[in-house]
C-alpha positions in Angstrom: 117.9 105.3 91.3 120.3 102.7 90.0 120.8 100.9 86.7 119.4 97.8 88.3 116.3 99.7 89.5 115.7 100.9 85.9 116.0 97.4 84.3 114.3 95.4 87.1 111.5 97.7 88.1 111.0 100.8 86.0 111.2 99.3 82.4 109.2 96.2 83.3 106.5 98.3 84.8 106.3 100.5 81.8 106.2 97.4 79.5 103.1 96.1 81.2 101.4 99.5 81.2 98.6 99.6 78.6 99.6 103.0 77.1 103.3 102.9 77.5 103.8 99.2 76.8 102.0 99.4 73.5 104.0 102.4 72.4 107.3 100.8 73.4 106.5 97.4 71.9 105.6 99.1 68.6 109.4 99.7 68.1 109.6 95.9 67.6 113.3 95.5 68.3 115.7 94.1 70.8 118.1 96.5 72.5 121.2 95.2 74.3 122.9 97.5 76.8 126.5 97.2 78.0 126.8 99.4 81.1 130.3 100.4 82.3 131.5 102.4 85.3 130.1 102.2 88.8 127.4 99.6 87.9 128.8 97.5 85.1 126.7 94.8 83.5 124.7 93.6 80.5 121.0 94.2 80.2 118.5 93.8 77.4 115.0 95.1 76.5 113.2 92.8 74.1 110.3 94.9 72.7 109.3 92.0 70.4 108.5 89.8 73.4 107.8 92.6 75.9 110.5 91.5 78.3 113.5 93.0 80.0 116.4 91.3 81.9 120.0 90.9 82.9 122.5 89.3 80.6 122.9 89.2 76.9 120.3 88.6 74.2 121.2 86.5 71.2 119.2 88.5 68.7 119.9 92.1 69.6 119.1 94.6 66.8 120.9 97.4 68.5 123.7 97.3 71.0 124.4 100.4 73.2 127.4 100.9 75.4 127.6 103.7 77.9 128.6 104.6 81.5 126.1 103.9 84.3 125.8 107.6 85.3 125.1 108.6 81.7 122.5 105.8 81.3 120.7 107.0 84.4 120.8 110.6 83.1 119.5 109.4 79.8 116.7 107.5 81.4 115.7 110.4 83.6 115.7 112.9 80.7 118.8 114.8 82.0 120.8 113.8 79.0 120.0 113.4 75.3 121.1 110.3 73.4 122.3 112.3 70.4 124.5 114.5 72.6 126.0 111.5 74.4 126.7 109.9 71.0 128.3 113.0 69.5 130.5 113.4 72.6 131.6 109.7 72.4 130.0 108.7 75.6 127.4 106.4 73.9 128.5 103.8 71.4 126.1 102.0 69.1 126.5 98.8 67.1 123.9 97.4 64.8 120.8 99.3 63.6 121.6 103.0 64.0 118.0 104.0 63.2 116.9 102.1 66.3 119.4 104.0 68.4 117.5 107.2 67.5 114.4 105.7 69.2 116.2 105.3 72.6 114.4 108.4 73.9 111.1 106.5 73.4 112.4 103.8 75.7 113.6 106.1 78.4 111.4 107.3 81.3 
């Protein structure tokens, strides 16, 4: 699985799912991701509009920066956001409370 797979297939599928989509959209925030390492890029998940895409979002509530491998591990449940943050592998700008909800966004 790649970062691109997660943002172009996995997250959009979950957003359109009746059960998962409603739970994710209830967070009502925009997350901006800056991915570094092997698959660098910028991606966003807009839970207000129920969309996900490549690039930057003008109204991000929480911006997260981390390595591609760490992001994939986080998404797969092989890493915990709090541990990545405490070890300096995950940086957060904006609403720190929203960063705590990252696990709800991950698969």
